[in-house]
C-alpha angles and dihedrals in degrees: 000000000000124000127219139201130204093227145353124221128195111204119192099191139038091250091055089054090052091049092049091050091046092053091049091047093051090050095044092240125157117242134208129176128221134176132227094253113035150328138210127299093234112066096258089134095054113110120223116285089220116084128341123324140176135213119218112207120202091199092114097035092089110102103096126078115153120183119200100200096182094054094033096236137126127202120196141173111262092245094058112119120241094240093053091050094049094048091050096053095041090054091064096046100266135112136212104225104192115049138135121264090237116071095200091095131100129221100255101043113060112006129121110212107048133161095199134180116196148162110274116184117205100209141330090275090050130195111280090195089069094039092259089288135049138201115235129184121216130197137163093289096058123098091227097050097091089048093050093053088076105014103154087217090288101115103052140289116314108221103172136014131196121207132189118238138199133214110283117273140168132238129227114207132185125172117218114199108206144166109265095228095111099030094116090054099042107045096088092045089055093048091052096046100049126043097213100028125148137165130222110202121200102190098184090053094045086232137127127190113212115201108214098199128166140156118256131185118288091243093059114124115260142080098201127152144172104252101185136027104236103176087108123052120248118266097259091054091052090052088053090055090052089056093050092047091053091049092044087231113162091173090055092052091048091052089053091050092054091048092049094053092047090049093050091049091051094046095040088237092289100314116142124191096207100020092267111047138035108230102165145298139335101045109199124192146135117298092243092058099039102048104045134035142147116162094170093065089065098043116117118257090246093059099086096168093058099035120115105275093231094052106130091206089071093039090248119182129276117234135180118238122201121188118181123183116206132190103253089242094061101040095089091064091053093052090049092051093048090052091052090052091045091053090053095047108018097163091054091066094060094086095065090047091058086068112037106304113232111329109210119198135171125235129193119225115272136206090217109119091229094035130093111291093202139027104290146184119229121205119195125185136165128207139177121291120192121233090234113055098222095051111115114235131216110260091006092142094055095054093044088053092048090048093051091041090057100045102033109025097037095027096230118176118238122241103249094224098048140038138072121279095263091064090068097055107127093000098145090065091057095061115068092200096046093114090052089055091050090051092054090046090054091048095050099034110019093162093053093239092155095042130085138175086266095056092041088055090058100036097046095039097213121161114228112261092215109050114203125223110275094012094134093058091075097032093256090129142359109253121246096164133038091246089067087067126040108279091168088069093039097262110135135169109272137166124259127266099226103007094048093187089064122097125206142165111266141157095215118108114258091239089067092059132074121259118266136212113188137049108257109120145191135172123263 
């Protein structure tokens, strides 16, 4: 389903944000906030379908970046792009340590350590004495600060954010391509040995790429950089996957997966020693050029080959993105289960390796109410999504089983900005400070001005009581009956292969599958 808004406003100053919120408050309109680049995969930005609503875009709220060199801090408008912010702080001899890999983000949308000030309406009737909306400033001493760190746009409009900085440094990166045989035993050792480590796991290729990544002094030799963000395949490769999906060719998808891994090995996954060429490891360069990249976001609209693969203006492909965040202590069990499933159906894992395999990253515990309460391991993987929702996909059953294995067997938490709806089932019980977040939300927005049925669906994690036909095909539900899949094309609700409590859409006869006991379904 699509979502609609009555109007869009483009404030350029904090006061214009306050005025826009005040007008909406006075008129009892719902409000959602978007950026100039992107938004979340779940429909957190969708206004309510009941009554009138407005969308506030921060696309033009991007003129202010103030660096406090002495105190090592930077304050920026919430619409400032990540690349502009990084370049500004690096120019004065400082570095932003924690940042996404993808530079197509803005300050106020996805970041973890904010010092926000935002419009916070009191009720639908509002308080005329404060202009029906007020600007508040939060810091570490405020009750609402840990809620605002990850607010999901539900507390108000973030207008400015302040980040801490460190003295400028460089990074030294080497990629180690290894057999995946000991992955489940080595991931914690890698995380402890290298400050910026990650792992990219290609299950169908029995390969894992360990990123050996550490900070080095600023005067270290090297002007390396990451020149392209390669977590998504280029547009021609995605078109190739469409062809193989249409032909139901698993061998074709596996050939693509092998080529992709060979290409990434040859190109060092986008690392360049001198900014232009890869000449060998280690690649050393400034933090601001080694952590974050995204050349496709700046490519001209006419350059189809270098456009972002998901760009709707070029009719790029859909894909599903699942990101599960595990307590470090439970991640080993997940890897072991995925390997068991891979060994039973090796060809069915090729599709995810056409993208970027399973990207494994490490997250420190956070005080944010909706953050990770303990040191965690995040796993991110993308897989094919058909243009038409009811179309069965190659290997659909495998990825539904992996998805359910992650979130229900191993109790992973979903990334709030990614995932299909099923990943959020029961999510409030996975966050020990969920009630504290809800209390701050009620204090800042008691009338639910910044909430909608879409955001409630994600935040409250309730499965729909009345499942529609075909709902499991897009991850809107977990199937419990064949009609939730696509029985007309032979896809029926079947139990999992390894996680036998899972249910997925599959074409295999039930007699070929193990018995099951509980009611967690996917389509096969």
